[in-house]
C-alpha positions, 0 to 999 in steps of 0.5 A: 538492522533496518530493512532496505528501502525499494522504489515502487514507482512515481507518486503521480502513478497511484491514483488519489483515493479521497472517498472513505469506504469507496471501493476496493483499491484494486477497482478504483476507475483511472482518471485523464491519463498523462503522458510521459516523456516518451510520449506514452500514456500513464495512467495511475491507478488505485494500488499496486501490489510488489514482491518485495526483495528478500535478497537486500537489494532495492529491486521489487517485482511488481504483481498483477492486480489479479489477486488470485495471481497474487495468492499463487506469488505468495509462494514464491520467496519475500513478502508482498506489499500493498501500496496505495495513496489515501487522503494525500498520504502513501501507505504501504502494508502486507498484502494479506489479511492477517486473519485469513491471508486474503489479498487486501488489494481487495480492501477498501480504505476508510476513516476512522472518526469519533463524533465526526472527527477524523482520528486515523484511517483503516482498511476493511478486508472484504472477506470477513469485514475485518479492519485494520488501522493504517499507522499501527496495525491494530485490528478491530477485532482480536489481537490480529495485527497488520503489517505496516511498512514505512513509505517516504516520498522523494524527488525522482532522479529520472523523468519530468522535472518535479516527479516524486518517486515512492519508496517503502521498507518493512517497518522494524518490529521495534519500531511498531512495538514503540508505536504501540506502546 
C-alpha cells in the first residue's frame, strides 16, 4: 500500500538553491520578499522540515529550523521529512543522516560529477561529511541509505493564479529497491 501524499506548501515558498556546495540549507539567505493576496510578506527559505502524519492523514506539522528542536521532535510519533528545491527540482528526504541521525537541514547540496558532467545531485551531512545521492539514497561510504520521498508539484487549489503546491509522500520500499537494481 502506498503512503499518502501530503502538502508541504507553495513551490514559491522554497528558495531555489543553484550553487553546489554553497551553504547549509537552513542557513540560506532569503531573497527579496513577495506578498501574498492578503498583503502579508512571504520569504522563500532554503528548506522546510515536517513531521509527517503517522495516521494516514494529509496534514503534516512544520517544525522549527532549529536542529535541536528537530531532534526533540524526533521523539514524537512520525517521521521527519526535509523538503528543498535544488537546481529547479523539488527534493524530499528523511531529515536524519542514516549514519549519525544528525538533522540534514544542516546539510549542503552538491552536484555529483564525473569529468565535469553532472550525473546526479547529492547532500553532504556536516557531522562526518558523509554524502548521499538525492535520487537513490546511496551513500558514498558503507551500506547506509538515505530515505528518499516522492515529491510532485501540482497547481495550487488556493492562492494566486499560476501558483503551484508541493506534495510529498514516503517512497515505497519496493520502489526504492527497483531503483537500486
